[in-house]
Each structure stands twice: as structure tokens, then as C-alpha cells.
C-alpha positions in Angstrom: 4.0 -4.4 -8.8 1.8 -3.9 -5.7 3.4 -3.3 -2.3 1.5 -5.0 0.5 3.6 -3.6 3.3 5.1 -5.3 6.3 3.4 -8.2 7.8 2.3 -8.2 11.5 0.7 -10.8 13.6 1.5 -14.2 15.0 4.4 -16.1 13.5 3.5 -19.0 11.2 3.6 -22.6 12.6 5.0 -25.8 11.1 2.7 -28.8 10.8 3.8 -32.4 11.3 4.0 -32.7 7.5 6.4 -29.7 7.4 3.8 -27.4 5.8 3.6 -24.0 7.2 0.2 -23.1 8.7 -1.1 -19.5 9.1 -3.9 -17.9 11.0 -6.1 -15.5 9.0 -9.4 -13.9 9.5 -11.8 -14.9 6.8 -15.0 -12.9 6.6 -14.8 -12.1 10.3 -13.9 -15.7 11.5 -10.5 -17.0 12.5 -9.2 -19.8 10.4 -6.0 -21.9 10.4 -4.8 -23.1 7.0 -1.7 -24.2 5.1 0.2 -21.2 3.6 -1.4 -20.5 0.2 -2.1 -17.8 -2.3 -5.4 -15.9 -2.6 -6.1 -18.1 -5.7 -5.4 -21.2 -3.6 -7.8 -20.0 -0.9 -10.6 -19.4 -3.4 -10.0 -22.9 -4.8 -10.0 -24.4 -1.3 -13.4 -22.7 -0.6 -14.7 -24.3 -3.8 -15.6 -21.0 -5.4 -15.4 -20.0 -9.0 -12.7 -17.3 -9.3 -14.7 -15.3 -11.9 -17.6 -14.8 -9.5 -15.8 -13.6 -6.4 -14.1 -10.5 -5.2 -11.3 -10.8 -2.7 -10.0 -8.2 -0.4 -6.9 -8.6 1.8 -6.3 -6.1 4.6 -8.8 -3.8 3.0 -7.2 -3.8 -0.4 -8.9 -5.4 -3.4 -6.8 -8.2 -5.0 -7.3 -8.1 -8.8 -7.9 -11.6 -10.3 -4.7 -11.3 -12.3 -2.7 -10.9 -9.0 -4.4 -13.7 -7.0 -1.8 -16.4 -7.9 1.1 -14.2 -6.8 -0.5 -12.7 -3.7 0.5 -15.0 -0.8 -1.5 -14.9 2.4 0.3 -14.4 5.7 -0.6 -14.9 9.4 -2.7 -12.1 10.6 -4.2 -11.2 7.2 -7.8 -10.1 7.2 -9.5 -11.6 4.1 -13.0 -10.8 2.8 -14.4 -13.0 0.0 -17.7 -11.8 -1.6 -19.6 -13.8 -4.1 -21.0 -11.7 -7.0 -24.7 -12.2 -7.7 -26.5 -11.1 -10.8 -30.0 -9.8 -10.8 -32.1 -6.8 -11.2 
């Protein structure tokens, strides 16, 4: 199992619906979203999981780990779409 270390950053907030919101940095831009996993974020972005690479806090998250890897406030996420060509 991967150890992602202690979390730092602002505390999560509760929304009016009781869902916890977090603030992350996604590809260099601040974004507020409901707490989710890396796989959930990829789905929210409307991306096909098999054609993206995701890095959280400068660590690549393997596709097999994306469902289990929860995002937290302060995480820095990079999502890169893989493009074929020559």
C-alpha cells in the first residue's frame, strides 16, 4: 500500500447538503469540489481514464489505485491527456 503522508492545507468545509468540499489545485488552478477520489475527479472532468495520467502532490497515481486514492484539501493535482502520434 502506498503511503501518501500527512495532509496539510485548509480544513475541509461542509456544504448545505452535508457533503464535504475541499480546495485543490488542478493543473495550476484552484478548484473547490465535493470530496472525491482521483477516479471520481477524472469522471467529473469527463475524461476517459485509460487516456489520462494523474499526479497528486508530484506522485503518479497508478490507474489501479485511483478509486482508493481520496483527494484532500490542499492537494496539487496534475491531469495530463495522453495523445498518440508520430
